[in-house]
C-alpha positions as CSV (number, residue, x, y, z in Angstrom):
1,M,-21.9,-44.1,-11.1
2,L,-20.6,-41.1,-13.2
3,P,-24.1,-40.0,-14.2
4,D,-25.1,-39.9,-10.6
5,L,-22.3,-37.5,-9.7
6,I,-23.0,-35.2,-12.6
7,Q,-26.6,-34.8,-11.4
8,Y,-25.3,-33.3,-8.2
9,M,-22.8,-31.0,-9.8
10,W,-24.8,-27.9,-8.8
11,I,-24.0,-28.7,-5.1
12,A,-20.3,-28.7,-6.0
13,W,-20.6,-25.3,-7.6
14,L,-22.4,-23.9,-4.5
15,V,-19.8,-25.3,-2.2
16,L,-17.0,-24.0,-4.3
17,A,-18.5,-20.5,-4.5
18,F,-19.1,-20.6,-0.7
19,L,-15.4,-21.6,-0.1
20,F,-14.2,-18.8,-2.4
21,I,-16.3,-16.3,-0.5
22,I,-14.9,-17.4,2.9
23,I,-11.4,-17.1,1.6
24,E,-12.2,-13.7,0.2
25,L,-13.4,-12.5,3.6
26,L,-10.0,-13.5,4.9
27,T,-7.9,-11.9,2.1
28,L,-10.0,-8.9,1.1
29,E,-8.3,-8.5,-2.3
30,F,-11.3,-9.3,-4.6
31,T,-9.5,-12.3,-6.2
32,F,-11.6,-15.0,-4.7
33,L,-14.7,-12.9,-5.0
34,M,-14.2,-13.0,-8.8
35,L,-13.6,-16.7,-8.7
36,A,-16.9,-17.1,-6.7
37,A,-18.8,-15.0,-9.2
38,G,-17.4,-17.1,-12.0
39,S,-18.4,-20.3,-10.3
40,L,-21.9,-19.1,-9.6
41,I,-22.5,-17.4,-13.0
42,G,-20.6,-19.8,-15.2
43,G,-20.6,-23.1,-13.4
44,L,-23.9,-23.1,-11.7
45,G,-25.6,-21.1,-14.4
46,V,-24.6,-23.5,-17.2
47,N,-25.5,-26.4,-14.9
48,L,-29.0,-25.1,-14.3
49,L,-29.4,-24.6,-18.1
50,G,-28.5,-28.2,-18.6
51,G,-25.0,-27.8,-20.1
52,P,-22.4,-30.6,-19.9
53,W,-19.8,-30.7,-17.1
54,W,-16.9,-29.7,-19.4
55,L,-18.8,-26.6,-20.6
56,Q,-19.6,-25.6,-17.0
57,I,-15.9,-25.7,-16.1
58,G,-14.9,-23.8,-19.2
59,I,-17.5,-21.1,-18.9
60,A,-16.7,-20.7,-15.1
61,A,-13.0,-20.3,-16.0
62,V,-13.6,-17.8,-18.7
63,I,-16.0,-15.7,-16.6
64,S,-13.6,-15.8,-13.6
65,A,-10.7,-14.7,-15.8
66,L,-12.7,-11.9,-17.4
67,L,-13.8,-10.6,-14.0
68,L,-10.2,-10.9,-12.6
69,F,-8.7,-8.8,-15.4
70,T,-11.5,-6.3,-15.9
71,I,-13.6,-5.7,-12.8
72,R,-11.1,-6.4,-10.1
73,P,-8.6,-3.6,-11.1
74,L,-11.5,-1.2,-11.1
75,L,-12.7,-2.3,-7.7
76,L,-9.1,-2.0,-6.3
77,R,-8.6,1.4,-7.8
78,A,-11.9,2.6,-6.3
79,L,-11.1,1.1,-2.9
80,H,-7.6,2.8,-2.7
81,K,-8.6,6.1,-4.4
82,D,-8.6,8.2,-1.2
83,Q,-5.4,6.8,0.2
84,P,-2.3,8.9,-0.4
85,L,0.6,7.2,-2.1
86,A,3.0,5.8,0.4
87,R,6.4,7.4,0.3
88,T,9.2,4.9,0.3
89,N,13.0,4.9,0.2
90,V,14.7,8.3,0.0
91,D,11.3,10.1,-0.6
92,A,10.2,9.0,2.9
93,L,13.1,10.9,4.5
94,Y,11.9,14.4,3.4
95,G,10.4,16.1,6.4
96,M,11.3,13.3,8.8
97,E,12.5,14.3,12.2
98,G,15.5,13.0,14.1
99,R,18.0,13.8,16.8
100,V,21.6,15.0,16.6
101,A,23.8,12.0,17.3
102,S,27.2,13.7,17.3
103,P,28.1,17.4,17.6
104,F,28.1,19.4,14.4
105,V,31.5,20.7,13.6
106,Q,31.8,23.1,10.7
107,D,28.1,22.5,10.0
108,A,28.5,18.7,9.6
109,G,27.7,15.9,11.9
110,S,25.4,12.9,12.2
111,V,21.8,12.5,13.0
112,K,19.7,9.5,14.1
113,L,16.4,9.8,12.3
114,D,13.1,8.7,13.8
115,N,13.1,5.6,11.6
116,G,16.2,4.4,13.4
117,E,18.7,5.1,10.6
118,T,21.9,7.1,11.3
119,W,22.9,9.5,8.5
120,T,25.7,11.9,7.9
121,A,24.2,15.3,8.0
122,R,24.9,18.9,7.0
123,L,23.2,21.9,8.3
124,A,21.1,23.6,5.5
125,S,22.7,26.7,4.1
126,A,20.1,29.0,5.6
127,F,21.1,27.8,9.1
128,E,24.9,27.6,8.8
129,G,26.5,28.6,12.0
130,T,23.5,27.5,14.2
131,P,24.9,25.5,17.1
132,L,23.6,21.9,17.3
133,V,24.4,19.6,20.1
134,P,23.6,15.9,20.6
135,G,19.9,15.5,21.5
136,D,18.7,18.5,19.5
137,R,15.7,17.8,17.2
138,V,16.2,18.3,13.5
139,V,14.1,17.9,10.3
140,V,15.4,16.5,7.0
141,E,15.1,19.2,4.3
142,T,16.9,17.5,1.4
143,V,18.9,14.3,0.6
144,R,22.2,14.5,-1.2
145,G,23.5,11.1,-1.8
146,A,24.4,9.6,1.5
147,T,24.1,12.9,3.3
148,V,21.0,14.7,4.5
149,D,20.6,18.4,4.9
150,V,18.8,19.2,8.1
151,I,17.3,22.3,9.8
152,P,16.5,22.7,13.5
153,A,13.1,21.4,14.3
154,S,12.2,24.6,16.0
155,A,12.8,26.5,12.8
156,A,10.7,23.9,10.8
157,R,7.8,24.2,13.2
158,G,8.0,28.0,13.1
159,A,7.9,27.9,9.3
160,G,5.0,25.4,9.4
161,E,3.0,27.7,11.8
162,E,3.6,30.7,9.5
163,R,2.3,28.7,6.5
164,T,-0.9,27.6,8.4
165,Q,-1.5,31.2,9.6
166,T,-1.2,32.6,6.1
167,H,-3.8,30.0,4.8
168,D,-6.4,30.8,7.5
């Protein structure tokens, strides 16, 4: 019985590669694509050359591992090359807009940022004395510990327009 199953091992390699390709189409991370390539090149290739079953499995595993650790990182890097790095944590706060949540007294108050967080805020030194009331739009300029320095959104937009006009 065992020799009969080994004769049809090529079908098992094709089915396995087909399953890996289907899973790859669902995940899109190139992991199962490398396993499918290892199955086809190593498993099916050695089978068609007449190699024993244990050699087919070994070569398929080695080729899959080589592809996973050499080709996959290159493919992922090429795929994500044009995407900007995602800013996270405190870095994501710079330039974020928000609304004044409580009145600013002596250039200090609180703001609710567009991400839903409420922060203690200080008015940036260049805008000290500018009256801010609840509901006014502000932009985060810097982060100092648990406090953000903000500037009025109208001033930030004006500075942005000046920058774009000077580049035209």
